[in-house]
Structure formats: structure tokens, C-alpha cells
C-alpha positions as CSV (number, residue, x, y, z in Angstrom):
1,X,0.0,0.0,0.0
2,X,2.8,2.4,0.8
3,X,4.4,1.8,-2.6
4,X,1.1,2.5,-4.5
5,X,0.5,5.6,-2.4
6,X,4.1,6.8,-2.9
7,X,3.7,6.4,-6.7
8,X,0.5,8.5,-6.6
9,X,2.1,11.2,-4.5
10,X,5.0,11.4,-7.1
11,X,2.4,11.9,-9.8
12,X,0.9,14.9,-8.0
13,X,-2.0,13.3,-6.2
14,X,-2.9,14.9,-2.9
15,X,-5.6,14.4,-0.2
16,X,-8.8,15.8,-1.7
17,X,-12.2,16.4,-0.1
18,X,-15.4,17.1,-1.9
19,X,-18.9,18.1,-0.6
20,X,-21.4,16.8,-3.1
21,X,-24.9,18.3,-2.8
22,X,-27.7,16.1,-4.3
23,X,-31.4,16.2,-4.3
24,X,-32.7,13.8,-1.8
25,X,-34.5,11.1,-3.9
26,X,-36.7,10.0,-1.0
27,X,-37.9,13.5,-0.3
28,X,-37.9,15.6,-3.5
29,X,-37.2,19.3,-3.0
30,X,-34.7,18.6,-0.1
31,X,-31.0,18.3,-0.4
32,X,-28.4,15.9,1.2
33,X,-24.7,16.2,1.3
34,X,-22.2,13.4,0.5
35,X,-18.7,13.8,1.9
36,X,-16.0,12.3,-0.2
37,X,-12.2,11.9,0.5
38,X,-9.5,10.3,-1.6
39,X,-6.1,10.9,-3.1
40,X,-6.7,12.9,-6.3
41,X,-4.9,15.2,-8.7
42,X,-5.9,18.8,-9.5
43,X,-7.0,20.4,-11.7
44,X,-8.8,17.5,-13.5
45,X,-9.6,15.4,-10.5
46,X,-9.8,12.0,-12.3
47,X,-10.7,10.0,-9.2
48,X,-13.6,12.3,-8.2
49,X,-14.8,12.5,-11.8
50,X,-14.9,8.7,-12.0
51,X,-16.8,8.5,-8.7
52,X,-19.3,11.1,-9.9
53,X,-19.8,9.4,-13.2
54,X,-20.4,6.0,-11.5
55,X,-22.6,7.6,-8.8
56,X,-24.8,9.3,-11.4
57,X,-25.2,6.1,-13.4
58,X,-26.4,4.1,-10.4
59,X,-28.6,6.8,-8.7
60,X,-31.6,8.7,-9.9
61,X,-30.9,11.7,-7.7
62,X,-29.7,14.9,-9.3
63,X,-26.3,16.5,-8.5
64,X,-26.7,20.1,-7.4
65,X,-23.2,21.2,-6.7
66,X,-19.7,19.9,-5.9
67,X,-17.2,21.8,-3.8
68,X,-13.6,20.5,-3.9
69,X,-10.7,21.2,-1.5
70,X,-7.2,19.8,-2.0
71,X,-5.0,19.7,1.1
72,X,-1.5,20.6,0.0
73,X,-0.2,21.0,3.5
74,X,-0.9,17.3,4.3
75,X,2.2,15.2,3.4
76,X,2.5,11.6,2.4
77,X,4.2,10.9,5.7
78,X,1.2,12.5,7.6
79,X,-1.1,9.9,5.9
80,X,1.2,6.9,6.4
81,X,2.1,7.4,10.1
82,X,-1.1,8.5,11.7
83,X,-3.8,6.3,13.1
84,X,-7.3,7.7,13.6
85,X,-9.9,6.3,15.8
86,X,-13.5,7.5,15.8
87,X,-16.3,6.6,18.2
88,X,-20.0,7.1,17.2
89,X,-22.5,7.2,20.0
């Protein structure tokens, strides 16, 4: 995994977040937000574009907006050496 991540990093991929607003298919007229996070490459965002294409082909809900943020300050070492634990109550 480290090797694949290292290769992506060398190609310019960085940690990328997207807020994807879609019309809620179970309650028309209301919106819901999908939060997405992956390594991706600006400015074309091939991973996000592929995700959105696949998502649209398998869902009837309409995309309203996509906001993208690339975290250039996060390094490859930050991602490889940190463990995150979340608790949901």
C-alpha cells in the first residue's frame, strides 16, 4: 500500500475532499450532502470525476453542486504514520 501511495504522490496526487450536494431522492425538494475523501490530482480530479460518473449512473438523484478542496499541507508521511480512531454514539 505504501508503494502505491508513494507512486500516486509522485504523480501529483494529494488528499482531496469534496462536498457533493444532491437532491434527496426519498424527499424531492430537499438536499443531502455526500462527503468524499480520496487521493486525487488537481485540476482535472480523475478519481472524483470517475466517482461522480459512477454515482450518477447508479442513482436517480440529481447533482446540485460539488465543492472541492485539496489539502497541499498534508504530506504523504502524515497519511502513512497517523492512526485515527472515531467513536460514534
